Every structure is written in C-alpha cells, then in structure tokens.
N, C-alpha and C positions, 0 to 999 in steps of 0.2 A: 700464164701471163710474164711477160718480162718485164722488171723494173729497170727504169733508165734514168739517167742524170741524177744519180742520189748523193745527197751530201749530209756529211755526219762530223760534227764538234762534241767534244767532250773536254773536260777539266775538273781536276778534283785534287786536293790536297790533303794530307793525312798529318795531325798534330798527335803526337804520341807520349805518354807518360809511363815510364817504367817504375813498377814498384815490386821489387825482388824477384818473386818467382813469375810474375806477371805483368802485362803491359797494356794499357787502357788507351784505346783510340778514338778519334774524332774525325771524321772526315766529309767535310761539306763538299756534293758533287752539283755538276750541271751538265746536262746532256741534250743536244739539239740534232733532231732529224729532219731532212727535207727530202721529201720524194718526189718527182714530177710523174706526171701521166705516164702510166704504161703502154704498151701497144695494145691495140684493141685485138682481141681474140674470140673466136666462136667456137663452139664446143656442141657437138651434134650427138643426138642418141635416138632411139629409133622412134620416137615420137614427139622430139621436140629439137630446137636447134636454139643455143643462149649465147649473144653477144655481148662481152663486157670488158671492162677496163680496171684497173685501179686508178682513182682520181688523184690529183696533185693534193697533198698533205703534207702538213709538219707536225711534230711532236716534240715539245719541250718538257725534259724531266729536271726536276732540281730537289735537292734534299739534303739529309743529315744521316750519316752513318755511325752508329755507335757501337763499338765492340771491345772485347776482352780477349787477348791471346796470353795463352798459358803453356 
C-alpha cells in the first residue's frame, strides 16, 4: 500500500542543568501525525484474494523525557 497526503508536526524544547561531570535534562514533547486513506490494493494468492487500504487516521503523542548525560 502507498500512503499519501501525510502530515507531521513535532515540537520539543530541552531544559538542561549542568552539574560538574554530568548534565540533567528535561524535554517536554508533542508529535502529531495525520495520514489520509492509502490507495486500495489487492493481494492475490493461490486460493484467495484480499483487497484493503490503510484508513484515514491520526496519532497524537505527548510526554516528558528526563535524562542524564555524562
């Protein structure tokens, strides 16, 4: 299947605190995907044929990343 008319948006900012030999960071993030209907395709086997498509859908992710760099 071929996906078409895809939209993607991402935003993140990092806050960092250096502490000697390491740094602590905090990164809130937001991601949004929008994928429209794919093309309809048919797969044919010996005893079967299946037609399908990836339906229009969207995904929203948000969270907080916490880490230590050394």
